[in-house]
C-alpha positions as CSV (number, residue, x, y, z in Angstrom):
1,X,9.4,2.8,6.4
2,X,8.9,4.7,9.6
3,X,7.2,8.0,10.0
4,X,6.6,10.1,13.0
5,X,4.1,12.7,13.7
6,X,4.9,16.2,15.2
7,X,1.6,17.8,15.9
8,X,-0.1,17.9,12.5
9,X,3.2,17.7,10.5
10,X,4.6,14.3,9.4
11,X,8.3,13.8,9.1
12,X,9.3,11.0,6.8
13,X,12.3,8.8,7.8
14,X,13.3,6.4,5.1
15,X,15.8,5.3,2.4
16,X,15.7,4.9,-1.4
17,X,15.3,1.2,-0.7
18,X,12.0,1.8,1.0
19,X,10.8,3.6,-2.1
20,X,11.8,0.8,-4.3
21,X,10.1,-1.8,-2.1
22,X,6.9,0.3,-2.1
23,X,7.0,0.8,-5.9
24,X,7.4,-2.9,-6.5
25,X,4.5,-3.7,-4.3
26,X,2.2,-1.1,-5.8
27,X,3.3,-1.2,-9.5
28,X,4.2,-4.9,-9.8
29,X,2.0,-6.4,-7.2
30,X,1.6,-9.8,-8.9
31,X,5.3,-10.4,-8.4
32,X,4.8,-10.6,-4.6
33,X,2.7,-13.7,-5.0
34,X,5.7,-15.9,-5.8
35,X,7.6,-14.5,-2.8
36,X,4.6,-15.4,-0.6
37,X,4.8,-18.9,-2.0
38,X,8.5,-19.1,-1.1
39,X,8.2,-17.7,2.4
40,X,4.9,-19.2,3.6
41,X,4.8,-22.5,1.5
42,X,1.7,-21.4,-0.3
43,X,0.7,-22.7,-3.8
44,X,-0.7,-19.7,-5.6
45,X,-0.7,-19.8,-9.3
46,X,0.2,-16.1,-9.8
47,X,-3.2,-15.3,-11.3
48,X,-4.8,-14.4,-8.0
49,X,-5.8,-10.8,-7.2
50,X,-3.7,-8.8,-4.7
51,X,-5.6,-6.2,-2.8
52,X,-3.9,-3.6,-0.5
53,X,-5.2,-2.3,2.8
54,X,-5.4,1.5,3.3
55,X,-1.9,2.9,3.5
56,X,-2.6,5.2,6.4
57,X,-3.4,3.4,9.7
58,X,-4.5,5.1,12.9
59,X,-3.4,3.7,16.2
60,X,-5.5,4.5,19.2
61,X,-3.4,5.7,22.1
62,X,-4.3,5.2,25.8
63,X,-5.1,8.9,26.2
64,X,-7.7,8.6,23.4
65,X,-5.5,10.3,20.8
66,X,-4.8,8.8,17.4
67,X,-1.3,8.3,16.1
68,X,-1.0,8.1,12.3
69,X,1.3,5.3,11.1
70,X,2.0,4.1,7.6
71,X,1.4,0.4,6.7
72,X,3.9,-0.2,3.9
73,X,2.7,-3.5,2.8
74,X,-0.5,-5.0,4.3
75,X,-2.3,-6.9,1.5
76,X,-4.7,-9.7,0.8
77,X,-4.4,-12.4,-1.8
78,X,-7.8,-13.5,-3.2
79,X,-7.6,-17.2,-4.2
80,X,-10.0,-19.9,-3.2
81,X,-10.1,-18.0,0.1
82,X,-8.9,-14.6,1.1
83,X,-5.6,-14.6,3.1
84,X,-4.0,-11.5,4.7
85,X,-0.3,-10.8,4.6
86,X,2.1,-8.2,6.1
87,X,5.5,-7.8,4.4
88,X,8.0,-5.3,5.8
89,X,11.5,-4.3,4.5
90,X,14.5,-3.2,6.5
91,X,17.9,-2.4,5.2
92,X,19.6,-3.6,8.4
93,X,18.4,-6.2,11.0
94,X,16.4,-4.3,13.6
95,X,14.3,-6.0,16.4
96,X,12.3,-2.7,16.8
97,X,10.3,-3.8,13.8
98,X,8.6,-6.3,16.1
99,X,7.1,-3.3,18.0
100,X,5.7,-1.9,14.8
101,X,4.2,-5.2,13.8
102,X,2.6,-5.7,17.2
103,X,1.0,-2.3,17.0
104,X,-0.5,-3.3,13.7
105,X,-1.8,-6.6,15.0
106,X,-3.5,-5.0,18.0
107,X,-5.0,-2.2,15.9
108,X,-6.4,-4.8,13.5
109,X,-8.5,-6.0,16.5
110,X,-10.3,-2.7,16.6
111,X,-10.5,-2.2,12.9
112,X,-11.4,-5.6,11.5
113,X,-12.2,-7.9,14.4
114,X,-15.6,-9.5,14.6
115,X,-17.7,-10.0,17.7
116,X,-20.0,-13.0,18.0
117,X,-21.7,-13.2,21.4
118,X,-19.0,-12.8,24.0
119,X,-16.1,-13.6,21.6
120,X,-13.9,-11.2,19.7
121,X,-12.2,-12.9,16.7
122,X,-9.1,-11.3,15.2
123,X,-7.2,-12.5,12.2
124,X,-3.5,-11.9,12.5
125,X,-1.9,-11.6,9.0
126,X,0.8,-13.9,7.8
127,X,3.8,-11.7,8.4
128,X,7.4,-11.7,7.2
129,X,10.4,-9.3,7.2
130,X,12.9,-8.7,4.4
131,X,16.4,-7.8,5.6
132,X,18.5,-6.4,2.8
133,X,21.6,-6.8,5.0
134,X,22.2,-9.6,7.5
135,X,25.0,-11.3,9.3
136,X,25.9,-15.0,9.0
137,X,24.5,-15.5,12.5
138,X,21.2,-13.8,11.8
139,X,18.2,-15.9,12.9
140,X,15.7,-17.2,10.4
141,X,12.7,-16.0,12.4
142,X,11.8,-13.2,14.7
143,X,9.3,-13.8,17.5
144,X,6.4,-12.2,19.4
145,X,5.3,-13.9,22.6
146,X,1.8,-13.2,23.9
147,X,1.5,-14.0,27.6
148,X,-2.0,-14.6,29.1
149,X,-1.8,-15.2,32.8
150,X,0.2,-18.5,33.1
151,X,-0.2,-19.4,29.4
152,X,1.6,-18.0,26.4
153,X,1.3,-18.0,22.6
154,X,4.4,-17.5,20.4
155,X,4.0,-16.0,16.9
156,X,7.0,-16.6,14.6
157,X,7.8,-14.2,11.8
158,X,9.9,-15.5,9.0
159,X,13.0,-13.5,8.0
160,X,13.9,-13.2,4.3
161,X,17.6,-12.5,3.9
162,X,18.9,-11.3,0.6
163,X,22.3,-12.8,1.3
164,X,20.9,-16.3,1.4
165,X,19.8,-16.2,-2.3
166,X,22.2,-16.6,-5.2
167,X,21.2,-15.3,-8.6
168,X,20.4,-18.8,-9.8
169,X,18.1,-19.1,-6.7
170,X,16.2,-16.0,-7.6
171,X,15.8,-16.9,-11.3
172,X,15.0,-20.6,-10.7
173,X,12.4,-19.8,-8.1
174,X,11.0,-16.9,-10.1
175,X,11.6,-14.5,-7.3
176,X,11.5,-11.4,-9.6
177,X,10.4,-9.2,-6.7
178,X,13.8,-9.5,-5.1
179,X,15.9,-8.9,-8.3
180,X,16.2,-5.1,-7.8
181,X,17.9,-5.8,-4.4
182,X,20.4,-8.3,-5.8
183,X,23.3,-5.9,-5.5
184,X,23.0,-6.3,-1.7
185,X,24.6,-9.8,-2.1
186,X,27.7,-7.9,-3.1
187,X,27.4,-5.3,-0.3
188,X,30.7,-6.0,1.4
189,X,32.6,-6.5,-1.8
190,X,31.7,-3.4,-3.7
191,X,35.0,-1.6,-3.1
192,X,37.0,-4.6,-4.3
193,X,34.8,-5.2,-7.4
194,X,34.9,-1.5,-8.3
195,X,38.7,-1.7,-8.8
196,X,39.2,-5.2,-10.0
197,X,38.3,-5.5,-13.7
198,X,38.0,-9.3,-13.6
199,X,35.5,-9.3,-10.7
200,X,33.7,-6.3,-12.1
201,X,33.1,-8.3,-15.3
202,X,31.6,-11.1,-13.1
203,X,29.2,-8.6,-11.6
204,X,28.4,-7.3,-15.1
205,X,27.7,-10.9,-16.3
206,X,25.2,-11.3,-13.4
207,X,23.2,-8.3,-14.5
208,X,23.3,-9.4,-18.1
209,X,21.8,-12.7,-17.0
210,X,19.1,-10.8,-15.2
211,X,18.3,-8.7,-18.4
212,X,18.3,-11.8,-20.6
213,X,16.0,-13.6,-18.2
214,X,13.4,-10.9,-17.9
215,X,13.6,-10.3,-21.7
216,X,12.9,-14.0,-22.3
217,X,9.9,-13.9,-19.9
218,X,8.5,-10.9,-21.8
219,X,8.9,-12.6,-25.1
220,X,7.1,-15.7,-23.8
221,X,4.2,-13.4,-22.5
222,X,5.0,-14.3,-18.9
223,X,6.1,-10.8,-17.9
224,X,4.5,-7.5,-19.1
225,X,6.6,-4.8,-20.6
226,X,5.6,-2.5,-17.8
227,X,6.8,-4.9,-15.1
228,X,10.1,-5.4,-17.0
229,X,10.6,-1.7,-17.3
230,X,9.9,-1.2,-13.5
231,X,12.3,-4.0,-12.6
232,X,15.0,-2.4,-14.6
233,X,14.5,1.1,-13.3
234,X,14.3,-0.1,-9.7
235,X,17.4,-2.2,-10.1
236,X,19.3,0.8,-11.3
237,X,18.0,2.9,-8.5
238,X,19.2,0.5,-5.8
239,X,22.6,0.1,-7.5
240,X,23.0,3.9,-7.9
241,X,22.4,4.4,-4.1
242,X,24.2,1.4,-2.7
243,X,27.2,1.9,-5.0
244,X,27.1,5.7,-4.8
245,X,30.9,5.8,-4.2
246,X,31.8,3.3,-6.9
247,X,31.5,4.8,-10.3
248,X,32.8,1.8,-12.2
249,X,30.1,-0.5,-10.8
250,X,27.3,2.0,-11.6
251,X,28.6,2.5,-15.1
252,X,28.9,-1.2,-15.9
253,X,25.6,-2.1,-14.5
254,X,23.8,0.7,-16.3
255,X,25.6,-0.3,-19.6
256,X,23.9,-3.7,-19.2
257,X,20.5,-2.7,-17.8
258,X,20.0,0.2,-20.1
259,X,20.2,0.5,-23.9
260,X,18.1,-1.8,-25.9
261,X,16.0,-3.0,-23.0
262,X,14.4,0.4,-22.7
263,X,14.5,1.6,-26.3
264,X,10.9,0.8,-27.3
265,X,9.2,0.3,-24.0
266,X,7.1,3.5,-24.0
267,X,5.8,2.7,-27.5
268,X,5.1,-0.9,-26.5
269,X,3.2,0.0,-23.4
270,X,1.2,2.6,-25.2
271,X,0.3,0.1,-28.0
272,X,-0.8,-2.5,-25.5
273,X,-3.0,0.0,-23.6
274,X,-4.7,1.1,-26.8
275,X,-5.2,-2.5,-28.0
276,X,-7.0,-3.4,-24.7
277,X,-9.2,-0.4,-25.2
278,X,-11.0,1.7,-22.7
279,X,-14.2,-0.3,-23.0
280,X,-12.5,-3.5,-22.0
281,X,-10.7,-1.8,-19.1
282,X,-14.0,-0.4,-17.8
283,X,-15.6,-3.8,-17.9
284,X,-12.6,-5.3,-16.0
285,X,-13.1,-2.7,-13.3
286,X,-16.8,-3.5,-13.1
287,X,-16.1,-7.2,-12.9
288,X,-13.7,-6.8,-10.0
289,X,-16.2,-4.6,-8.1
290,X,-19.0,-7.1,-8.7
291,X,-17.1,-10.3,-8.0
292,X,-14.8,-9.2,-5.2
293,X,-17.0,-6.5,-3.6
294,X,-14.1,-4.0,-3.8
295,X,-14.4,-0.3,-4.3
296,X,-13.6,1.3,-7.6
297,X,-10.3,2.6,-6.2
298,X,-9.3,-0.9,-5.1
299,X,-10.2,-2.2,-8.6
300,X,-8.0,0.5,-10.2
301,X,-5.1,-0.4,-7.8
302,X,-5.5,-4.1,-8.5
303,X,-5.2,-3.5,-12.3
304,X,-2.3,-1.0,-11.8
305,X,-4.0,1.7,-13.9
306,X,-2.2,5.0,-14.3
307,X,-4.0,8.2,-13.1
308,X,-5.0,9.5,-16.5
309,X,-6.7,6.2,-17.4
310,X,-8.6,6.2,-14.1
311,X,-10.0,9.6,-14.7
312,X,-11.1,8.7,-18.2
313,X,-12.8,5.5,-17.0
314,X,-14.6,7.3,-14.1
315,X,-16.2,9.7,-16.6
316,X,-17.9,6.7,-18.4
317,X,-19.0,4.7,-15.3
């Protein structure tokens, strides 16, 4: 999601889909692990810690000034080793994203690079771009080429295209992170499905399958009630915006996604939080800080704690 600075005032340029993407990363961060496995061929179990870099990043300009940029999704996964990742989201294919990524790579050299003797070592994060829309001819990778005198190094960036995943693909591969964007696979058919009852029922059946799947995962203890609630709300938000002109689609999807699935969620979440107890939560924060060397704020973010719980724990630390 791009932002530009005008003197000391920031003007935000974005879409509701950026908000959904950021919400999923911040509130359901464990779900991104399976997507990383899919895109980069990793073999994480899903139990690893996901730590995010500071959201605000300052780019040093040639005149010495600093330009504030927002890093939507720079994070590390802590497994047997710590690996860095950068995942960006775009509604439409846009090669200008490469410029933004290059800016991040180069600034990393100043922020996190290490100097040993006469050598500067910089770790470039494993990077990928999610395109919510794409054409049949869209390439599977984007590329940055670094030229050094007569030599060059090419860095390929995988492209994740929503249109290439069927609902069965998403569910079979456990790509829950992408479920809220599933409506984009119908992007060019929305007008037709809105007026054709038979096809509208097919779309409704897909969303019932999504609901049944995440309910089943919750019952098995493989998905928290909070994650399920967030997936439902974010799915509704994407549908409401993409199908803003198609009342029948919005109505039928909400009739499936809402209702019983949300009925007792607030109570369930509250009960789970009370059962864990503040003492246990405080110890979890301390363990993360001791074992991973992270700050208390990073520990809070890793555990996805709400603001009121954070304040309460801070009083007792």
